[in-house]
C-alpha beads as a LAMMPS data file, in Angstrom:
LAMMPS data file: protein, C-alpha beads

354 atoms
353 bonds

1 atom types
1 bond types

-500.0 500.0 xlo xhi
-500.0 500.0 ylo yhi
-500.0 500.0 zlo zhi

Masses

1 110.0

Atoms # bond

1 1 1 -0.079 0.197 0.064
2 1 1 1.323 3.528 -0.833
3 1 1 2.180 5.990 1.819
4 1 1 -0.308 8.353 0.920
5 1 1 -2.879 5.904 1.415
6 1 1 -1.659 4.318 4.563
7 1 1 -3.558 5.733 7.596
8 1 1 -3.635 5.362 11.397
9 1 1 -6.778 5.915 13.072
10 1 1 -7.213 7.994 16.503
11 1 1 -10.741 7.290 17.950
12 1 1 -13.758 6.894 15.550
13 1 1 -13.630 10.089 13.774
14 1 1 -9.709 10.936 12.653
15 1 1 -7.380 9.216 10.586
16 1 1 -3.793 10.323 9.918
17 1 1 -1.711 9.311 6.855
18 1 1 1.561 7.627 7.963
19 1 1 3.558 10.196 5.955
20 1 1 2.071 12.870 7.838
21 1 1 2.846 11.050 11.161
22 1 1 6.541 10.638 9.997
23 1 1 6.771 14.415 9.323
24 1 1 5.174 15.216 12.722
25 1 1 8.038 13.250 14.591
26 1 1 10.723 14.063 12.107
27 1 1 11.224 10.352 11.511
28 1 1 14.602 10.335 10.028
29 1 1 16.013 12.733 12.674
30 1 1 15.711 9.838 15.172
31 1 1 18.854 8.071 13.386
32 1 1 20.761 10.399 15.362
33 1 1 19.784 8.680 18.590
34 1 1 21.260 5.291 18.674
35 1 1 24.650 6.783 18.388
36 1 1 24.042 8.660 21.907
37 1 1 23.491 5.245 23.503
38 1 1 26.331 3.443 21.930
39 1 1 28.744 6.226 22.640
40 1 1 27.736 6.288 26.307
41 1 1 27.936 2.313 26.508
42 1 1 31.366 2.014 24.941
43 1 1 32.759 4.846 26.818
44 1 1 31.604 3.305 29.961
45 1 1 32.688 -0.238 29.034
46 1 1 29.311 -1.412 29.029
47 1 1 28.936 -4.751 26.827
48 1 1 27.002 -3.855 23.422
49 1 1 24.519 -6.809 23.970
50 1 1 20.771 -6.836 23.628
51 1 1 20.027 -4.840 26.701
52 1 1 22.194 -1.873 25.519
53 1 1 20.526 -1.791 22.009
54 1 1 17.224 -2.429 23.593
55 1 1 17.630 1.005 25.399
56 1 1 17.974 2.727 21.960
57 1 1 14.163 2.001 21.528
58 1 1 12.954 4.111 24.477
59 1 1 15.332 6.826 23.381
60 1 1 13.819 6.970 19.857
61 1 1 10.315 6.858 21.539
62 1 1 11.069 9.819 23.671
63 1 1 12.808 11.773 20.828
64 1 1 9.757 11.338 18.572
65 1 1 7.388 12.217 21.523
66 1 1 9.422 15.409 21.652
67 1 1 8.774 16.498 18.303
68 1 1 5.186 15.690 18.100
69 1 1 4.853 17.781 21.465
70 1 1 6.674 20.623 19.960
71 1 1 4.135 20.835 17.292
72 1 1 1.290 20.724 19.691
73 1 1 2.607 23.360 21.717
74 1 1 3.627 25.632 18.700
75 1 1 0.629 25.172 16.755
76 1 1 -0.342 28.944 16.783
77 1 1 3.301 30.150 15.938
78 1 1 3.712 27.373 13.336
79 1 1 0.348 28.676 11.704
80 1 1 2.233 31.794 10.747
81 1 1 6.031 30.536 10.471
82 1 1 5.667 27.180 9.395
83 1 1 2.119 26.619 7.871
84 1 1 3.437 23.657 5.992
85 1 1 3.783 21.442 9.218
86 1 1 1.310 18.725 9.654
87 1 1 -0.863 20.396 12.467
88 1 1 -0.999 24.092 11.216
89 1 1 -1.804 22.628 7.614
90 1 1 -4.497 20.726 9.152
91 1 1 -3.298 17.124 8.113
92 1 1 -3.239 16.282 11.906
93 1 1 -5.427 17.592 14.490
94 1 1 -3.726 19.167 17.293
95 1 1 -5.035 16.893 19.809
96 1 1 -3.739 14.093 17.865
97 1 1 -0.174 15.478 18.138
98 1 1 -0.634 15.516 21.665
99 1 1 -1.968 12.107 21.995
100 1 1 1.098 10.611 19.999
101 1 1 3.311 12.674 22.232
102 1 1 1.704 10.980 25.258
103 1 1 1.578 7.603 23.670
104 1 1 5.158 7.612 22.625
105 1 1 6.404 8.956 26.114
106 1 1 4.535 5.921 27.728
107 1 1 5.922 3.600 25.272
108 1 1 9.516 5.006 25.979
109 1 1 9.065 4.429 29.619
110 1 1 7.665 0.981 29.432
111 1 1 10.528 -0.124 27.079
112 1 1 13.223 1.270 29.244
113 1 1 11.744 -0.985 31.945
114 1 1 11.858 -3.999 29.934
115 1 1 15.449 -3.377 28.365
116 1 1 17.359 -1.983 31.390
117 1 1 15.235 -2.323 34.522
118 1 1 15.319 0.281 36.968
119 1 1 18.580 1.740 35.780
120 1 1 17.094 2.447 32.432
121 1 1 14.041 3.880 33.913
122 1 1 15.847 6.034 36.201
123 1 1 17.653 7.646 33.020
124 1 1 14.313 7.673 30.800
125 1 1 12.181 9.444 33.568
126 1 1 14.253 12.588 33.774
127 1 1 14.804 12.679 30.196
128 1 1 10.966 12.515 29.623
129 1 1 10.705 15.321 32.195
130 1 1 13.054 17.638 30.351
131 1 1 11.322 17.065 26.974
132 1 1 8.031 17.892 28.343
133 1 1 9.124 20.814 30.522
134 1 1 10.842 22.153 27.469
135 1 1 8.053 21.906 24.978
136 1 1 5.192 23.329 27.213
137 1 1 7.166 25.777 29.292
138 1 1 10.908 26.333 28.880
139 1 1 11.517 26.730 25.137
140 1 1 10.624 30.333 25.399
141 1 1 13.247 31.175 28.282
142 1 1 16.845 31.821 28.301
143 1 1 17.033 28.049 29.833
144 1 1 16.126 26.337 26.314
145 1 1 19.635 25.658 25.188
146 1 1 20.817 24.044 28.539
147 1 1 17.763 21.978 28.714
148 1 1 18.086 20.624 25.183
149 1 1 21.635 20.153 25.924
150 1 1 20.599 18.118 29.122
151 1 1 18.443 16.076 27.409
152 1 1 20.961 14.766 24.993
153 1 1 23.483 14.401 27.776
154 1 1 20.938 12.019 29.571
155 1 1 20.706 10.163 26.188
156 1 1 24.161 9.173 26.271
157 1 1 24.117 8.391 29.960
158 1 1 21.487 6.081 29.503
159 1 1 23.715 3.731 27.569
160 1 1 26.389 4.126 30.303
161 1 1 24.098 2.662 32.991
162 1 1 22.636 -0.330 31.178
163 1 1 23.270 -3.319 33.352
164 1 1 25.091 -6.217 32.229
165 1 1 27.793 -9.033 32.868
166 1 1 31.285 -7.671 33.585
167 1 1 29.821 -3.922 33.699
168 1 1 31.332 -1.378 36.039
169 1 1 29.435 0.251 38.703
170 1 1 27.045 2.884 38.017
171 1 1 29.187 5.680 39.399
172 1 1 32.363 4.490 37.411
173 1 1 30.407 4.235 34.376
174 1 1 29.240 7.822 34.763
175 1 1 32.456 9.235 34.920
176 1 1 33.827 7.179 32.189
177 1 1 31.001 8.622 30.198
178 1 1 31.220 12.146 31.061
179 1 1 33.343 13.447 28.262
180 1 1 31.338 11.890 25.247
181 1 1 28.036 13.212 27.129
182 1 1 29.723 16.522 27.341
183 1 1 30.698 16.846 23.824
184 1 1 27.276 15.919 22.638
185 1 1 25.810 18.382 25.031
186 1 1 27.975 21.106 23.628
187 1 1 27.209 20.052 20.040
188 1 1 23.455 20.260 21.162
189 1 1 24.089 23.860 22.428
190 1 1 25.358 25.066 19.203
191 1 1 22.086 23.774 17.535
192 1 1 19.936 25.414 19.966
193 1 1 21.920 28.877 19.444
194 1 1 21.296 28.443 15.478
195 1 1 17.795 27.321 15.915
196 1 1 16.608 30.738 17.283
197 1 1 17.331 32.516 14.160
198 1 1 15.783 29.797 11.651
199 1 1 12.916 32.264 10.678
200 1 1 14.426 35.669 10.527
201 1 1 18.186 34.783 9.766
202 1 1 20.955 35.294 12.280
203 1 1 23.728 38.200 13.020
204 1 1 26.935 36.706 11.679
205 1 1 28.582 36.250 15.087
206 1 1 26.186 33.383 15.894
207 1 1 27.273 31.019 13.183
208 1 1 30.930 32.269 13.689
209 1 1 30.599 31.275 17.433
210 1 1 28.835 28.005 16.749
211 1 1 31.359 27.050 14.123
212 1 1 34.200 27.821 16.662
213 1 1 32.619 25.614 19.127
214 1 1 32.011 22.680 16.575
215 1 1 35.566 22.630 15.635
216 1 1 36.814 22.705 19.188
217 1 1 34.698 19.769 19.883
218 1 1 35.914 17.896 16.914
219 1 1 39.329 18.603 18.070
220 1 1 38.657 17.435 21.572
221 1 1 37.180 14.280 20.308
222 1 1 40.342 13.247 18.158
223 1 1 43.302 14.807 19.578
224 1 1 43.547 12.855 23.022
225 1 1 43.294 9.696 21.046
226 1 1 46.463 10.161 19.515
227 1 1 48.214 11.025 22.625
228 1 1 46.662 7.667 24.187
229 1 1 47.631 5.888 21.179
230 1 1 51.281 6.944 21.570
231 1 1 51.520 6.377 25.263
232 1 1 50.096 2.661 24.776
233 1 1 52.732 2.101 22.132
234 1 1 55.685 3.350 24.566
235 1 1 54.574 1.599 27.220
236 1 1 54.333 -1.642 25.366
237 1 1 57.748 -1.427 24.034
238 1 1 59.142 -0.744 27.805
239 1 1 57.157 -3.589 29.126
240 1 1 57.963 -6.015 26.275
241 1 1 61.921 -5.421 27.143
242 1 1 62.154 -7.775 30.112
243 1 1 60.041 -10.605 28.543
244 1 1 62.155 -10.258 25.386
245 1 1 65.056 -11.171 27.301
246 1 1 67.144 -8.175 25.799
247 1 1 70.993 -8.525 26.820
248 1 1 73.393 -5.670 25.834
249 1 1 76.785 -7.133 24.946
250 1 1 79.897 -5.242 25.188
251 1 1 79.163 -3.908 21.597
252 1 1 76.253 -2.410 22.815
253 1 1 73.810 -4.266 20.515
254 1 1 70.797 -6.058 22.311
255 1 1 70.158 -9.699 21.580
256 1 1 66.501 -10.592 21.479
257 1 1 65.724 -14.297 22.618
258 1 1 62.106 -14.479 22.112
259 1 1 60.169 -12.665 19.400
260 1 1 56.584 -13.798 20.638
261 1 1 55.945 -10.530 22.907
262 1 1 56.738 -8.483 19.713
263 1 1 53.643 -9.822 18.078
264 1 1 51.323 -8.678 20.851
265 1 1 53.153 -5.310 20.889
266 1 1 52.492 -5.010 16.985
267 1 1 48.700 -6.037 17.614
268 1 1 48.349 -3.484 20.098
269 1 1 49.879 -0.895 17.713
270 1 1 47.573 -1.849 14.951
271 1 1 44.521 -1.511 17.074
272 1 1 45.752 1.856 18.312
273 1 1 46.110 2.903 14.793
274 1 1 42.853 1.820 13.733
275 1 1 41.023 3.666 16.446
276 1 1 42.907 6.719 15.768
277 1 1 42.154 6.255 12.209
278 1 1 38.524 5.882 12.647
279 1 1 38.185 8.472 15.304
280 1 1 39.902 11.065 13.232
281 1 1 37.682 10.102 10.038
282 1 1 34.496 10.640 12.211
283 1 1 35.718 14.129 13.498
284 1 1 36.604 15.068 9.891
285 1 1 33.210 13.752 8.783
286 1 1 31.476 15.743 11.316
287 1 1 33.278 18.822 10.483
288 1 1 32.694 18.180 6.573
289 1 1 28.819 18.268 7.220
290 1 1 27.869 20.639 10.165
291 1 1 31.017 22.437 9.855
292 1 1 30.566 23.163 6.050
293 1 1 26.880 24.014 6.517
294 1 1 27.994 26.622 9.261
295 1 1 30.491 28.252 6.855
296 1 1 27.627 28.829 4.410
297 1 1 25.766 30.499 7.243
298 1 1 28.548 32.646 8.210
299 1 1 29.001 33.844 4.558
300 1 1 25.439 34.435 4.260
301 1 1 23.400 34.087 7.491
302 1 1 20.126 34.085 6.002
303 1 1 16.957 32.227 7.619
304 1 1 17.330 29.588 4.813
305 1 1 21.051 28.716 5.491
306 1 1 20.562 28.796 9.161
307 1 1 17.722 26.345 8.869
308 1 1 20.069 24.275 6.652
309 1 1 22.688 24.445 9.283
310 1 1 20.393 23.255 11.946
311 1 1 19.297 20.384 9.887
312 1 1 22.895 19.319 8.932
313 1 1 23.794 19.672 12.651
314 1 1 20.966 17.195 13.694
315 1 1 22.077 14.538 11.036
316 1 1 25.814 15.541 11.472
317 1 1 25.618 14.361 15.101
318 1 1 26.067 11.062 13.922
319 1 1 29.765 11.172 12.873
320 1 1 30.468 12.839 16.114
321 1 1 28.883 9.909 17.836
322 1 1 31.025 7.398 15.551
323 1 1 34.313 9.258 16.411
324 1 1 33.368 9.107 20.307
325 1 1 32.468 5.474 19.751
326 1 1 35.927 4.659 17.963
327 1 1 37.774 6.815 20.710
328 1 1 36.357 4.449 23.496
329 1 1 37.645 1.491 21.718
330 1 1 34.900 0.136 19.276
331 1 1 36.239 1.168 15.831
332 1 1 33.999 -1.388 14.205
333 1 1 30.651 -0.369 15.857
334 1 1 31.741 3.308 14.929
335 1 1 32.248 2.315 11.363
336 1 1 28.793 0.979 11.036
337 1 1 27.383 4.302 12.619
338 1 1 29.269 6.301 9.778
339 1 1 27.581 4.175 7.169
340 1 1 24.283 5.256 8.622
341 1 1 25.000 8.851 8.217
342 1 1 24.602 9.145 4.471
343 1 1 21.508 7.096 4.665
344 1 1 20.057 9.649 7.044
345 1 1 21.218 12.619 5.039
346 1 1 19.272 11.104 1.905
347 1 1 16.047 10.769 4.095
348 1 1 16.323 14.038 5.674
349 1 1 16.013 15.495 1.957
350 1 1 12.535 13.815 1.931
351 1 1 11.401 14.736 5.580
352 1 1 13.005 17.756 7.304
353 1 1 14.689 16.929 10.546
354 1 1 13.771 20.489 12.035

Bonds

1 1 1 2
2 1 2 3
3 1 3 4
4 1 4 5
5 1 5 6
6 1 6 7
7 1 7 8
8 1 8 9
9 1 9 10
10 1 10 11
11 1 11 12
12 1 12 13
13 1 13 14
14 1 14 15
15 1 15 16
16 1 16 17
17 1 17 18
18 1 18 19
19 1 19 20
20 1 20 21
21 1 21 22
22 1 22 23
23 1 23 24
24 1 24 25
25 1 25 26
26 1 26 27
27 1 27 28
28 1 28 29
29 1 29 30
30 1 30 31
31 1 31 32
32 1 32 33
33 1 33 34
34 1 34 35
35 1 35 36
36 1 36 37
37 1 37 38
38 1 38 39
39 1 39 40
40 1 40 41
41 1 41 42
42 1 42 43
43 1 43 44
44 1 44 45
45 1 45 46
46 1 46 47
47 1 47 48
48 1 48 49
49 1 49 50
50 1 50 51
51 1 51 52
52 1 52 53
53 1 53 54
54 1 54 55
55 1 55 56
56 1 56 57
57 1 57 58
58 1 58 59
59 1 59 60
60 1 60 61
61 1 61 62
62 1 62 63
63 1 63 64
64 1 64 65
65 1 65 66
66 1 66 67
67 1 67 68
68 1 68 69
69 1 69 70
70 1 70 71
71 1 71 72
72 1 72 73
73 1 73 74
74 1 74 75
75 1 75 76
76 1 76 77
77 1 77 78
78 1 78 79
79 1 79 80
80 1 80 81
81 1 81 82
82 1 82 83
83 1 83 84
84 1 84 85
85 1 85 86
86 1 86 87
87 1 87 88
88 1 88 89
89 1 89 90
90 1 90 91
91 1 91 92
92 1 92 93
93 1 93 94
94 1 94 95
95 1 95 96
96 1 96 97
97 1 97 98
98 1 98 99
99 1 99 100
100 1 100 101
101 1 101 102
102 1 102 103
103 1 103 104
104 1 104 105
105 1 105 106
106 1 106 107
107 1 107 108
108 1 108 109
109 1 109 110
110 1 110 111
111 1 111 112
112 1 112 113
113 1 113 114
114 1 114 115
115 1 115 116
116 1 116 117
117 1 117 118
118 1 118 119
119 1 119 120
120 1 120 121
121 1 121 122
122 1 122 123
123 1 123 124
124 1 124 125
125 1 125 126
126 1 126 127
127 1 127 128
128 1 128 129
129 1 129 130
130 1 130 131
131 1 131 132
132 1 132 133
133 1 133 134
134 1 134 135
135 1 135 136
136 1 136 137
137 1 137 138
138 1 138 139
139 1 139 140
140 1 140 141
141 1 141 142
142 1 142 143
143 1 143 144
144 1 144 145
145 1 145 146
146 1 146 147
147 1 147 148
148 1 148 149
149 1 149 150
150 1 150 151
151 1 151 152
152 1 152 153
153 1 153 154
154 1 154 155
155 1 155 156
156 1 156 157
157 1 157 158
158 1 158 159
159 1 159 160
160 1 160 161
161 1 161 162
162 1 162 163
163 1 163 164
164 1 164 165
165 1 165 166
166 1 166 167
167 1 167 168
168 1 168 169
169 1 169 170
170 1 170 171
171 1 171 172
172 1 172 173
173 1 173 174
174 1 174 175
175 1 175 176
176 1 176 177
177 1 177 178
178 1 178 179
179 1 179 180
180 1 180 181
181 1 181 182
182 1 182 183
183 1 183 184
184 1 184 185
185 1 185 186
186 1 186 187
187 1 187 188
188 1 188 189
189 1 189 190
190 1 190 191
191 1 191 192
192 1 192 193
193 1 193 194
194 1 194 195
195 1 195 196
196 1 196 197
197 1 197 198
198 1 198 199
199 1 199 200
200 1 200 201
201 1 201 202
202 1 202 203
203 1 203 204
204 1 204 205
205 1 205 206
206 1 206 207
207 1 207 208
208 1 208 209
209 1 209 210
210 1 210 211
211 1 211 212
212 1 212 213
213 1 213 214
214 1 214 215
215 1 215 216
216 1 216 217
217 1 217 218
218 1 218 219
219 1 219 220
220 1 220 221
221 1 221 222
222 1 222 223
223 1 223 224
224 1 224 225
225 1 225 226
226 1 226 227
227 1 227 228
228 1 228 229
229 1 229 230
230 1 230 231
231 1 231 232
232 1 232 233
233 1 233 234
234 1 234 235
235 1 235 236
236 1 236 237
237 1 237 238
238 1 238 239
239 1 239 240
240 1 240 241
241 1 241 242
242 1 242 243
243 1 243 244
244 1 244 245
245 1 245 246
246 1 246 247
247 1 247 248
248 1 248 249
249 1 249 250
250 1 250 251
251 1 251 252
252 1 252 253
253 1 253 254
254 1 254 255
255 1 255 256
256 1 256 257
257 1 257 258
258 1 258 259
259 1 259 260
260 1 260 261
261 1 261 262
262 1 262 263
263 1 263 264
264 1 264 265
265 1 265 266
266 1 266 267
267 1 267 268
268 1 268 269
269 1 269 270
270 1 270 271
271 1 271 272
272 1 272 273
273 1 273 274
274 1 274 275
275 1 275 276
276 1 276 277
277 1 277 278
278 1 278 279
279 1 279 280
280 1 280 281
281 1 281 282
282 1 282 283
283 1 283 284
284 1 284 285
285 1 285 286
286 1 286 287
287 1 287 288
288 1 288 289
289 1 289 290
290 1 290 291
291 1 291 292
292 1 292 293
293 1 293 294
294 1 294 295
295 1 295 296
296 1 296 297
297 1 297 298
298 1 298 299
299 1 299 300
300 1 300 301
301 1 301 302
302 1 302 303
303 1 303 304
304 1 304 305
305 1 305 306
306 1 306 307
307 1 307 308
308 1 308 309
309 1 309 310
310 1 310 311
311 1 311 312
312 1 312 313
313 1 313 314
314 1 314 315
315 1 315 316
316 1 316 317
317 1 317 318
318 1 318 319
319 1 319 320
320 1 320 321
321 1 321 322
322 1 322 323
323 1 323 324
324 1 324 325
325 1 325 326
326 1 326 327
327 1 327 328
328 1 328 329
329 1 329 330
330 1 330 331
331 1 331 332
332 1 332 333
333 1 333 334
334 1 334 335
335 1 335 336
336 1 336 337
337 1 337 338
338 1 338 339
339 1 339 340
340 1 340 341
341 1 341 342
342 1 342 343
343 1 343 344
344 1 344 345
345 1 345 346
346 1 346 347
347 1 347 348
348 1 348 349
349 1 349 350
350 1 350 351
351 1 351 352
352 1 352 353
353 1 353 354
């Protein structure tokens, strides 16, 4: 059945097309959510098993709930500024948007309980609270940026606290996940600063500032990895000296009695090299997508360019998440996240993420 004919019924009188629902919740933008959970889990040393991937579902539900609630709360404003959206255009009744938001919130909390028990509910509840508080009350206040950044931080920490065999304690996990959570929060702060100017355009200082912060976030993600990799290789060489049985004769040349430990050092060096390469590639892809869009907004800070920068930033979070995941020691998972990025960009051309 074609999308334009597929409908979902709410009550006895209303029927909503699935394409309109997808636009209401900004469906493709939810592809930016799994990387939050995965980055938090890998940083905290959590196993990437069924429970970790199960926590992605609640986060996606809560993200979609926030989008639907946003359109419910902004129906009057959108009728003037964005009349093409599903609610002001009349394709989705306002009460239906509220029902969708409520249903997705309940589903998110329920799935969190199933996937991760009390720990996951403990992360999902404040996340849901921030989403509802933001959309219904705080979006017009000076706290809006902090609230939305906090919501993304909680999303990352939701991955860090997933229970599992061999996992660290919650306190240790939260400390380990603090850096990726903070960097994702900083990125979200740049989006919020830009989003205030999606309708009327921005003073040039705004995209200049957000571009500088984005570049700093990319550098902070990539640079420490090279230092850690170099330090690990040096420690590996030092630690291998004794097992290798190096003996310095009078001529000063060392004699190696056993080559076996060298293989371990070589494997470790290759692993560090792969991690550094994937992390750097993710950071560069982040700047190549979100950074490039901000450069265009700096050159011409029109409403259209600012909107494009915000959209690029929502989808462009994915390579940053991939870089953070590789940084934590999971380059293969990070590469998979990177593959999803171009798919999300193509989907975003059909359904706006903003």
